[in-house]
TIFI-899516 format. One record per residue: residue in three letters; x, y, z of N, C-alpha, C in turn. Coordinates in steps of 0.001 Angstrom, whole numbers, padded with zeros to 6 digits, always signed. Layout:
BEGIN
ALAXYZXYZXYZ/...
//
This chain:
BEGIN
MET+002417-024363+019553+002206-023607+018302+000765-023794+017899/ASN+000143-022750+017441-001233-022803+016939-001215-023377+015505/LYS-001513-024674+015427-001337-025361+014128-002389-024921+013159/SER-003596-024553+013646-004670-024150+012735-004284-022891+011965/SER-003694-021912+012651-003292-020652+012012-002155-020927+011000/ALA-001255-021839+011354-000116-022168+010471-000657-022832+009227/ARG-001681-023594+009315-002229-024333+008134-002795-023383+007051/LEU-003168-022163+007485-003681-021230+006533-002671-020903+005414/TYR-001395-020984+005773-000336-020645+004825+000473-021813+004301/ALA+000310-022966+004936+001072-024121+004501+000581-024597+003135/PHE+001475-025251+002370+001112-025697+001023+001972-026888+000646/GLU+001435-027655-000291+002140-028826-000796+003386-028421-001546/GLY+004486-029056-001213+005767-028773-001867+006582-027653-001248/GLN+006097-027156-000073+006851-026101+000540+008248-026540+000986/GLN+008445-027856+001184+009737-028392+001592+010744-028232+000445/ASP+010265-028040-000762+011171-027861-001917+011466-026453-002296/LEU+010828-025558-001604+011005-024106-001925+012070-023509-001033/ALA+013086-022889-001679+014199-022286-000908+013669-021127-000096/SER+014217-020970+001081+013788-019857+001970+015018-018899+002248/PRO+014767-017681+002585+013465-017067+002832+012741-016746+001497/GLN+011411-016768+001544+010628-016508+000311+009263-015975+000683/LEU+008961-014855+000104+007582-014297+000223+006634-015098-000653/VAL+005451-015396-000131+004430-016171-000866+003163-015401-000835/TYR+002418-015334-001969+001157-014727-002031-000014-015703-002196/TYR-001161-015349-001678-002329-016256-001612-003527-015496-002253/PRO-003768-015805-003551-004806-015056-004273-006241-015150-003672/ALA-006581-016298-003100-007913-016397-002499-008088-015396-001416/LEU-007066-015191-000581-007117-014239+000530-007143-012825-000069/ILE-006407-012580-001108-006400-011247-001772-007824-010933-002313/ARG-008454-011870-002909-009814-011632-003414-010756-011317-002265/GLN-010639-012007-001122-011461-011680+000017-011213-010279+000487/ASN-009990-009829+000558-009659-008527+000977-010215-007485+000031/ILE-010140-007732-001273-010686-006790-002210-012186-006635-002031/GLN-012856-007728-001793-014316-007662-001611-014701-006934-000308/LYS-013876-007080+000764-014105-006395+002004-013882-004901+001773/MET-012845-004568+000986-012577-003158+000701-013756-002517-000024/ILE-014267-003239-000989-015404-002762-001762-016608-002565-000859/ALA-016835-003502+000021-017987-003463+000938-017912-002222+001882/ILE-016746-001935+002391-016522-000791+003283-016747+000479+002500/ALA-016252+000557+001247-016387+001732+000432-017794+001989-000011/GLY-018595+000904-000051-019956+001026-000569-020060+000886-002059/GLY-019002+000373-002664-019014+000132-004135-017608+000280-004698/ALA-017317-000501-005784-015983-000467-006424-015734+000898-007031/ASP-016810+001589-007454-016607+002856-008150-016120+004003-007261/ARG-016108+003786-005925-015589+004754-005011-014076+004591-004695/LEU-013546+003492-005164-012161+003127-004740-011106+003610-005715/TRP-010042+004119-005235-008869+004593-005993-007632+004035-005225/PRO-007513+002713-005212-006474+002098-004281-005026+002232-004776/HIS-004126+002308-003815-002693+002406-004049-002167+001038-004426/ILE-001150+001039-005300-000574-000289-005770+000842-000509-005211/LYS+001321+000419-004353+002690+000345-003892+002937-000916-003035/THR+001890-001457-002437+002051-002582-001572+002546-003821-002382/HIS+001912-004082-003510+002188-005311-004265+002981-005117-005507/LYS+002822-004011-006202+003527-003631-007407+003403-004684-008542/MET+002268-005378-008597+002091-006491-009515+000879-006277-010456/ALA+001116-006636-011687+000011-006547-012680-001116-007466-012372/GLN-000792-008626-011840-001840-009627-011545-002802-009110-010463/VAL-002299-008407-009505-003132-007894-008427-004010-006737-008945/VAL-003408-005948-009781-004200-004873-010467-005331-005482-011274/GLN-005041-006543-012004-006079-007238-012802-007152-007871-011948/MET-006821-008369-010770-007817-008856-009881-008773-007824-009431/GLN-008215-006624-009208-009098-005496-008784-009935-005023-009983/LEU-009388-005013-011167-010129-004665-012345-011332-005636-012534/GLU-011080-006901-012316-012173-007895-012418-013268-007638-011388/ALA-012928-007030-010271-013866-006701-009225-014503-005380-009435/GLY-014215-004714-010572-014914-003442-010920-014148-002190-010569/ILE-012885-002329-010044-012078-001123-009718-011242-000837-010895/ASP-011342+000426-011385-010483+000779-012568-009618+001975-012344/ARG-009620+002546-011146-008768+003683-010794-007711+003219-009794/PHE-006467+003667-010049-005392+003228-009177-004456+004435-008861/LYS-003799+004322-007740-002826+005314-007307-001470+004667-007170/CYS-000436+005390-007463+000927+004831-007424+001909+005876-006934/ALA+003170+005446-006705+004177+006339-006209+005294+006555-007211/THR+005422+005754-008211+006512+005894-009160+006051+005794-010587/ILE+006870+006273-011496+006529+006164-012922+006439+004702-013324/ALA+007315+003887-012764+007320+002461-013079+005981+001804-012635/GLU+005494+002154-011458+004212+001651-010995+003105+002066-011908/ALA+003149+003342-012337+002091+003848-013243+002131+003125-014581/GLU+003316+002896-015077+003483+002224-016346+002935+000775-016225/MET+003289+000105-015136+002796-001284-014910+001275-001280-014820/ALA+000665-000321-014107-000781-000343-013965-001454-000074-015344/ALA-000872+000809-016101-001384+001143-017467-001316-000093-018348/GLN-000246-000824-018299-000084-002042-019035-001086-003108-018654/ALA-001481-003059-017351-002388-004081-016842-003846-003760-017159/GLY-004126-002542-017599-005479-002203-018011-006183-001151-017191/ALA-005474-000503-016300-006068+000547-015475-006553+001713-016420/LYS-007703+002291-016045-008304+003345-016812-007902+004814-016342/ARG-007691+004908-015038-007319+006208-014469-006232+005954-013458/ILE-005150+006714-013574-003976+006530-012649-003491+007864-012085/THR-003423+007877-010804-002842+009053-010135-001404+008791-009707/LEU-000500+009576-010168+000847+009504-009644+000972+010358-008434/ALA+000819+009721-007253+000701+010456-005983+002073+010713-005394/TYR+002902+011363-006150+004244+011722-005749+004661+012972-006502/PRO+005317+013953-005826+005657+015216-006599+006569+014900-007721/LEU+006304+015533-008853+007080+015376-010058+008133+016459-010107/VAL+009408+016040-010037+010561+016948-010090+011650+016359-011032/GLY+012459+017219-011536+013551+016804-012403+013115+016013-013585/PRO+013793+014892-013962+013465+014112-015098+012105+013506-015065/ASN+011497+013320-013883+010210+012702-013762+009133+013481-014417/ILE+009289+014824-014604+008318+015634-015365+008264+015151-016827/ARG+009473+014991-017364+009559+014527-018749+009035+013121-018883/ARG+009303+012268-017886+008861+010882-017911+007333+010846-017808/PHE+006700+011742-017014+005230+011749-016909+004654+012117-018246/ALA+005260+013099-018926+004762+013451-020287+004858+012261-021218/ALA+005970+011512-021143+006128+010391-022035+005155+009280-021682/LEU+004804+009181-020417+003826+008193-019944+002437+008462-020570/GLN+002056+009725-020588+000784+010100-021160+000787+009797-022700/GLN+001902+009975-023337+001970+009756-024808+001937+008231-025070/ALA+002529+007484-024192+002640+005999-024407+001286+005334-024170/PHE+000448+005884-023323-000840+005297-023023-001989+006298-023160/PRO-002309+006694-024385-003337+007736-024587-004724+007354-024129/GLN-004942+006021-023963-006251+005526-023555-006440+005636-022019/VAL-005372+005997-021290-005446+006103-019860-005512+007587-019447/GLU-006295+007869-018460-006364+009239-017920-005420+009351-016714/PHE-004380+010115-016859-003367+010232-015783-003628+011555-015032/PHE-003256+011488-013749-003304+012677-012853-001972+012823-012115/ALA-001522+014056-012058-000342+014371-011250-000753+015077-010028/ILE+000107+015072-008986-000164+015893-007812+001037+016817-007570/GLY+000835+017808-006698+001910+018706-006377+001497+019651-005246/ASP+002496+020289-004705+002214+021266-003662+003031+022572-003789/ASP+003639+022730-005031+004478+023934-005248+004148+024539-006572/THR+003934+025850-006631+003489+026540-007837+004532+026402-008956/GLN+005796+026568-008641+006803+026520-009728+006882+025096-010268/GLN+006767+024108-009455+006738+022725-009856+005593+022472-010853/ILE+004437+022966-010525+003240+022770-011371+003404+023581-012695/ARG+003998+024749-012557+004207+025573-013765+005145+024818-014780/LEU+006201+024196-014239+007130+023430-015088+006392+022207-015718/LEU+005515+021577-014974+004768+020470-015542+003913+020952-016696/GLY+003230+022077-016511+002409+022638-017599+003178+023061-018788/GLN+004448+023398-018641+005266+023779-019796+005731+022523-020518/ALA+005735+021354-019886+006199+020096-020484+005078+019383-021177/CYS+003841+019522-020693+002721+018760-021271+001400+019280-020702/GLN+000333+018788-021352-001010+019069-020822-001233+018066-019689/ALA-001551+018551-018511-001624+017627-017383-002874+017911-016554/ASN-003551+016816-016141-004583+016810-015082-003842+016883-013784/VAL-004264+017790-012879-003567+017989-011596-004556+017909-010466/LEU-004132+017183-009406-004844+017166-008121-003902+017869-007123/MET-004409+018892-006455-003557+019538-005474-003334+018584-004253/ASP-002046+018472-003912-001718+017632-002739-001964+018469-001507/VAL-002887+018013-000611-003262+018733+000526-002557+018116+001789/ASP-001981+019001+002636-001367+018511+003848-002519+018310+004885/MET-002828+017055+005144-003913+016721+006028-003429+016666+007500/GLY-002162+017029+007740-001606+017050+009093-000404+016177+009265/GLN-000029+015434+008232+001200+014595+008303+002519+015425+008143/HIS+002374+016577+007502+003529+017467+007239+004679+016787+006557/ARG+004349+015930+005577+005328+015297+004717+005404+016007+003359/THR+004279+016080+002674+004081+016921+001526+002717+017531+001600/GLY+002393+018467+000713+001016+018989+000669+000957+020436+001052/VAL-000053+021090+000461-000350+022502+000741-001095+022588+002071/ALA-000684+023569+002889-001421+023756+004181-002845+024135+003915/LEU-003775+023681+004753-005189+023915+004536-005539+025354+004359/ASP-004898+026240+005122-005273+027652+005044-004754+028329+003748/LYS-004024+027575+002911-003481+028127+001698-004062+027391+000420/VAL-004802+026363+000662-005255+025504-000382-006085+026291-001385/GLU-007090+026997-000912-008062+027606-001810-007473+028635-002765/ALA-006629+029547-002204-005985+030558-002997-005015+029966-004043/MET-004252+028989-003559-003297+028386-004492-003990+027574-005558/TYR-005098+026942-005238-005867+026199-006259-006347+027142-007317/ARG-006837+028323-006907-007317+029289-007906-006172+029748-008775/GLU-005019+029939-008212-003857+030351-008994-003430+029326-009980/TRP-003375+028080-009584-002966+026984-010404-003949+026823-011600/ASN-005189+027131-011338-006233+026972-012374-005927+027935-013548/THR-005076+028931-013365-004795+029850-014440-003489+029520-015192/LEU-002773+028460-014721-001453+028129-015362-001660+027482-016683/PRO-000921+027847-017727-000937+027150-019035-000572+025723-018900/GLY-001342+024900-019612-001055+023436-019638-001666+022671-018499/ILE-002176+023355-017487-002671+022671-016275-004161+022691-016218/THR-004785+021482-016038-006206+021412-015782-006425+020906-014388/MET-006884+021732-013524-007132+021348-012154-008394+020522-012074/ARG-008317+019378-011392-009382+018439-011325-009860+018145-009934/GLY-009040+018519-008903-009441+018236-007552-008308+018173-006563/MET-008418+017402-005556-007393+017342-004479-007096+015926-004043/HIS-005813+015747-003681-005316+014523-003129-005161+014719-001625/CYS-005913+013947-000813-006008+014215+000599-005621+012984+001420/TYR-004315+012722+001537-003816+011538+002199-003446+011868+003631/ASP-004006+011121+004585-003697+011302+005997-003039+010052+006600/GLY-001820+009825+006083-001082+008634+006470-000629+008599+007916/HIS-000767+009736+008612-000410+009790+010024-001512+009397+010971/ARG-002679+009045+010446-003754+008610+011334-003585+007172+011762/HIS-002897+007017+012914-002520+005682+013408-003238+005385+014670/GLU-004333+006070+015003-005038+005803+016223-005754+004371+016115/SER-005505+003598+017083-006098+002258+017064-007594+002291+017165/SER-008111+003238+017939-009560+003366+018137-010230+003997+016953/ARG-011226+003321+016420-012023+003877+015322-012672+005187+015728/GLN-013216+005207+016969-013914+006404+017412-012989+007580+017435/VAL-011768+007428+017908-010777+008540+017952-010475+009040+016498/ARG-010287+008032+015635-010041+008434+014270-011177+009281+013717/GLU-012348+008883+013994-013531+009657+013523-013550+011061+014070/GLU-013281+011189+015325-013285+012494+015991-012237+013457+015394/ILE-011082+012912+015037-010021+013736+014504-010234+014047+013031/ILE-010732+013084+012268-010916+013247+010836-012054+014163+010478/ALA-013114+014093+011220-014390+014816+010883-014156+016271+010586/PRO-013497+017080+011441-013360+018515+011199-012539+018803+009965/VAL-011512+017949+009696-010678+018194+008502-011456+017938+007239/ASP-012251+016854+007247-013119+016539+006070-014055+017660+005847/GLN-014611+018254+006878-015541+019356+006720-014854+020584+006120/GLN-013589+020876+006464-012855+021985+005851-012629+021693+004348/ILE-012252+020462+004017-011997+020114+002646-013246+020270+001811/GLU-014377+019733+002306-015663+019797+001563-016115+021288+001437/ALA-015805+022131+002401-016134+023509+002246-015364+024224+001199/ILE-014026+023888+001110-013214+024465+000047-013658+023989-001293/LYS-013956+022719-001407-014456+022168-002684-015735+022911-003119/GLY-016621+023081-002163-017878+023754-002466-017707+025182-002984/ARG-016795+025952-002362-016574+027320-002840-015957+027352-004212/LEU-015031+026416-004442-014336+026414-005761-015346+026078-006864/GLN-016178+025041-006605-017147+024663-007633-018257+025651-007772/ALA-018580+026383-006744-019565+027434-006864-019077+028581-007787/ASP-017779+028727-007880-017227+029762-008773-016858+029156-010107/GLY-017299+027961-010417-017089+027406-011734-015785+026626-011890/LEU-014999+026487-010892-013758+025708-011005-014030+024230-010870/ASP-013312+023428-011623-013488+021966-011491-012708+021500-010295/CYS-013403+020923-009337-012796+020287-008160-013620+019015-007875/SER-013872+018259-008908-014817+017138-008797-014181+015878-008207/ILE-012807+015823-008132-012147+014624-007641-011437+014890-006342/LEU-011868+014252-005298-011168+014223-003993-010814+012779-003698/ILE-009520+012504-003552-009043+011190-003189-008668+011206-001722/MET-009430+010463-000875-009298+010626+000534-008683+009384+001213/GLY-007762+009640+002144-007341+008662+003087-006409+007578+002603/GLY-006063+006698+003600-005264+005513+003344-006020+004343+004034/THR-005352+003235+004245-006049+002079+004795-006675+002345+006172/PRO-005967+002891+007117-006619+003085+008437-007739+004080+008457/SER-007699+005032+007571-008719+006138+007629-009788+005998+006586/PHE-009662+005171+005564-010650+005154+004479-012013+004774+004917/PRO-012197+003867+005932-013544+003551+006348-014235+004792+006973/VAL-013456+005670+007631-014038+006855+008238-014475+007833+007184/HIS-013551+008101+006176-013908+008946+005080-015126+008379+004324/ALA-015209+007075+004186-016331+006464+003490-017653+006882+004049/GLU-017719+006992+005383-018991+007362+006036-019227+008857+006051/MET-018144+009640+006072-018268+011038+006255-018400+011865+004957/THR-017916+011253+003821-017992+011934+002559-018501+010991+001472/GLY-018688+011569+000330-019079+010744-000853-017913+010715-001808/GLU-016711+010937-001338-015573+011109-002197-014916+009745-002512/PHE-013837+009793-003396-013052+008557-003639-012183+008236-002437/LEU-011903+006960-002340-011201+006448-001176-009904+005711-001650/SER-008863+005811-000862-007577+005323-001345-006839+004406-000355/PRO-007427+003276+000015-006668+002320+000787-005549+001707-000093/GLY-004666+000954+000487-003631+000303-000286-003198-001037+000356/THR-002590-000878+001584-002033-002049+002263-003077-003182+002469/CYS-004335-002833+002659-005358-003860+003028-005604-004840+001934/VAL-005243-004516+000697-005407-005520-000374-004583-006736-000106/ILE-003384-006569+000444-002563-007687+000806-002619-007889+002314/GLN-002598-006799+003043-002625-006783+004527-001382-007296+005178/ASP-001034-006787+006341+000138-007307+007052-000189-007379+008505/ALA+000757-007980+009269+000462-008161+010718+000471-006815+011433/GLY+001178-005836+010913+001203-004536+011559-000133-003851+011570/TYR-000785-003765+010400-002123-003147+010345-003209-004019+010982/ARG-003038-005366+010868-004018-006257+011481-004029-006028+012990/ASN-002847-005909+013613-002806-005740+015078-003133-004355+015529/ALA-002840-003359+014665-003054-001968+015097-004501-001525+014947/TYR-005218-002109+014006-006575-001558+013756-007592-002744+013760/PRO-008065-003118+014987-008957-004255+015062-010248-004069+014377/ASP-010611-002863+013970-011862-002672+013182-011708-002975+011751/LEU-010473-003155+011273-010261-003526+009840-009997-005037+009772/GLN-011073-005711+009386-011014-007169+009363-010465-007723+008069/PHE-009260-007396+007754-008603-007931+006537-007617-009016+007023/THR-007414-009955+006074-006500-011136+006405-005188-010963+005701/PRO-004089-011094+006350-002796-011058+005687-002754-012129+004548/ALA-002502-011628+003315-002554-012515+002156-001132-012780+001591/ALA-000141-012462+002380+001234-012757+001987+001963-013237+003240/ALA+002789-014258+003113+003542-014808+004225+004941-015152+003792/LEU+005829-015132+004725+007265-015428+004450+007570-016861+004899/LEU+007993-017697+003946+008444-019022+004285+009844-018883+004830/THR+010094-019430+006003+011417-019350+006641+011747-020675+007347/ARG+013022-020866+007696+013429-022125+008265+014298-021858+009491/VAL+014193-022778+010497+015023-022721+011658+016425-023218+011227/ILE+017421-022418+011529+018811-022806+011120+019750-023027+012305/SER+019318-022642+013545+020173-022820+014704+019399-022731+015985/ARG+020013-023284+017101+019456-023100+018430+020588-022564+019344/PRO+020790-021242+019357+021931-020676+020098+021834-020887+021591/SER+020631-020965+022167+020504-021131+023604+019159-021855+023865/ARG+018880-022199+025102+017763-022984+025440+016429-022258+025111/ASP+016382-020934+025145+015174-020243+024940+015160-019405+023608/THR+016132-019637+022736+016221-018937+021492+016396-019838+020318/PHE+015971-019375+019161+016320-020079+017911+016474-019022+016794/THR+017159-019448+015757+017507-018512+014643+016866-019010+013372/LEU+016293-018033+012697+015681-018256+011391+016509-017626+010287/ASP+016239-018075+009058+017049-017493+007913+016368-016242+007388/LEU+015590-015589+008199+014811-014412+007829+015513-013113+008298/GLY+016566-012748+007636+017304-011553+007956+016662-010320+007360/CYS+017397-009182+007562+016774-007905+007104+016855-007760+005583/LYS+017486-008684+004904+017433-008632+003400+016162-009350+002935/ALA+015399-009874+003850+014211-010703+003419+012909-010108+003969/VAL+012983-009130+004893+011764-008546+005441+012042-007073+005715/ALA+011056-006255+005567+011254-004796+005758+011779-004491+007159/THR+012639-003484+007208+013282-003174+008433+012772-001918+009130/ASP+011752-001282+008517+011325+000010+009074+010571-000138+010409/PRO+009807-001191+010690+009247-001236+012018+010322-001824+012967/THR+010411-001306+014144+011310-001848+015157+010654-001987+016492/PRO+011018-002972+017365+012014-004022+017009+011467-005149+016242/GLU+010112-005369+016297+009558-006526+015630+009272-006190+014186/ARG+009766-007014+013315+009653-006794+011870+008770-007902+011223/ALA+008520-008962+011955+007653-010070+011428+007051-010774+012684/GLU+006017-011501+012358+005305-012280+013406+005235-013682+013002/ILE+005816-014610+013710+005784-016031+013383+004419-016583+013577/VAL+003825-017206+012503+002481-017707+012590+002479-018874+013622/GLY+001602-018742+014585+001488-019838+015616+002460-019644+016749/MET+003415-018738+016624+004354-018431+017695+004424-016881+017854/GLU+003274-016302+017959+003270-014807+018036+003938-014279+019284/TYR+004194-015184+020258+004835-014714+021503+006291-014564+021328/ALA+006947-015080+020298+008406-014973+020070+008748-013512+019864/ARG+009923-013093+020436+010379-011760+020364+011822-011712+019843/THR+012113-010634+019100+013433-010458+018478+014516-010242+019529/VAL+015622-010975+019337+016862-010747+020097+017769-009898+019231/ILE+018109-010350+018075+018857-009592+017084+018398-010000+015693/GLN+018585-009107+014764+018346-009377+013330+019476-008797+012553/ASN+020150-009655+011737+021232-009213+010870+020814-009421+009417/GLU+021726-009291+008521+021378-009431+007064+020730-010692+006759/GLU+021191-011849+007298+020704-013161+006912+020177-013976+008078/HIS+020212-013405+009371+019790-014110+010523+018763-013366+011316/TRP+017801-014075+011877+016811-013496+012810+016783-014407+014042/VAL+017248-013914+015166+017312-014626+016441+016097-014222+017237/VAL+015264-015179+017678+014095-014856+018501+014126-015625+019790/ARG+013501-015050+020811+013421-015684+022133+011966-015984+022451/VAL+011721-017114+023122+010394-017461+023510+010270-017478+025053/PRO+009107-017236+025600+008963-017229+027044+009220-018628+027622/GLU+009511-018692+028863+009844-019959+029542+008801-021026+029275/GLU+007519-020615+029301+006474-021641+029171+006331-022193+027707/HIS+007096-021605+026793+007034-022095+025382+008293-022685+024902/ILE+009280-022932+025802+010541-023489+025378+010388-024820+024722/ASP+009467-025636+025199+009246-026949+024532+008636-026855+023154/ASP+008137-025652+022820+007544-025487+021479+008635-025085+020400/ILE+009811-024854+020832+010880-024411+019834+011040-025609+018866/PRO+010867-025323+017561+010963-026430+016576+012371-026824+016257/PRO+012557-028057+015769+013867-028534+015464+014526-027721+014303/ILE+015807-027801+014253+016534-027161+013081+016089-027835+011762/GLY+015785-026955+010811+015311-027395+009536+013741-027249+009360/THR+013106-026958+010457+011585-026801+010452+011206-025592+009602/GLU+010179-025793+008762+009630-024709+007987+008565-023997+008786/LEU+008679-022671+008838+007686-021815+009523+007235-020752+008562/PHE+006144-020109+008950+005672-018913+008179+005619-017706+009115/ALA+006080-016588+008550+006064-015346+009327+005294-014257+008496/LEU+004542-013465+009201+003794-012381+008552+004626-011107+008718/PRO+004941-010408+007660+005702-009147+007774+004838-008119+008532/ILE+005482-007337+009345+004803-006228+009993+004466-005151+008955/HIS+005356-004922+008013+005107-003952+006963+005297-004638+005626/VAL+004251-004997+004972+004354-005766+003745+004793-004990+002515/CYS+004552-003673+002481+004828-002910+001262+006331-002960+000919/PRO+007227-002559+001766+008645-002659+001440+009132-004114+001426/THR+008464-005007+002099+008887-006414+002037+008654-006933+000625/SER+007552-006637+000026+007243-007073-001353+008341-006637-002310/ALA+008870-005440-002093+009817-004882-002986+011196-005578-002889/LEU+011367-006447-001919+012646-007151-001728+012720-008371-002611/TYR+011624-008749-003263+011552-010022-004070+011263-009700-005512/PRO+012042-010244-006420+011808-010038-007862+010474-010782-008320/GLU+010174-011851-007696+008922-012546-008028+008514-013420-006809/VAL+007248-013750-006751+006767-014558-005640+005908-015705-006171/PRO+005973-016878-005509+005060-017969-005828+003701-017651-005329/VAL+002664-018114-006021+001305-017898-005625+000686-019261-005332/VAL-000040-019355-004223-000600-020614-003739-002091-020554-003783/GLU-002690-021494-004488-004168-021678-004479-004471-023124-004171/ASP-005443-023322-003319-005917-024669-002973-004725-025531-002492/GLY-003855-024833-001765-002705-025591-001089-001578-025997-002033/LYS-001573-025388-003259-000498-025699-004214+000072-024480-004893/ILE+001292-024495-005217+001862-023410-006017+001343-023529-007439/VAL+000714-022483-007946+000072-022474-009229+000805-021572-010185/GLY+001816-020919-009777+002598-019998-010650+003443-019058-009853/TRP+004123-018177-010559+004940-017132-009941+004520-015790-010568/TRP+004414-014798-009730+004046-013436-010184+005308-012538-010015/LYS+005576-011798-011042+006670-010845-011028+006288-009601-010305/VAL+007171-009159-009392+006987-007925-008692+007514-006803-009618/ALA+006787-006571-010708+007323-005830-011829+007800-004368-011512/ALA+006980-003722-010715+007301-002330-010453+008202-002074-009261/ARG+008889-003155-008778+009954-002939-007821+011111-002159-008379/ASP+011239-002302-009738+012263-001583-010481+011766-000108-010608/ARG+012668+000789-010518+012311+002176-010685+012062+002546-012081/ARG+012527+001740-013051+012334+002058-014438+011945+000820-015219/LEU+010867+000890-015971+010437-000235-016854+010958+000077-018209/THR+010202+000894-018980+010631+001293-020348+010783+002803-020445/LEU+010146+003568-019615+010118+005027-019690+011163+005622-018787/
//
């Protein structure tokens, strides 16, 4: 086992903390925030997503670093960010059904905050304008084909929306979450022509007097590329906390995982396997087959994972490294965003000690609105 890497997450009193438990490390979070700002070229270019952590304390850490714009996926996340002191908040998820009314209530509850909605459907935007006065960013399909207006329809639809009562068009939301190329060069080659199309559309709209001053570009893997190719706002998210999945997939992104899962060995089913108490109720299940990486035992591979059990196998040359039953280990989630949402609160460790607990406030779909 690589003891030096394990020491990064070890802390005094860990033997008294029930497992499995997600733990946050503020010093590492601060380092990641500063790296994010350095890549962006300044805090004023950042419009980071908060879905990874869903915590007021992490929002406040970014505010202290000069970041005052945030992006979110739910009304609850938006309300939490507003309560924490955010100045501008984009709800980067289509508003349908009761969420239109809730968005209107959100604006009324926090008049000091500038809110932005996104959308890709004219009737949806028309209904929003009937419910309230709303700043809108057109959601652009950058190639992921999940939501968003196709590039060849963006300009005409933008002009149409600019005429809708109650709607103030402010720009475009340009998320390319499908950019998973490990090579930075490949990402650049693919992103460049799309950015050029977006900038051309913006230029024509503004030349005709339409406001298109806000473009929010990219996610964690792509924001460094957009940072160099445009002067627009950038929207990383995961890298504030970082996980093993992004760390392994994108070697050019030198962020450190700032959250780890405390887990314990509970069984030795065979000579080359052991079982941890880190089941699928404790770590996100969307990556397969590996959902976490054991710190110092990165060679361990999943045999099975059930609700409360995670059985892993080690190569023959590492059988002697299998720890005894009861041993405390740390595992890094492959996908930290949904992992955070599994915990109502997390202990925070500074200088090797637990200094408090932070509530994962916006894991709930509803706070007060």
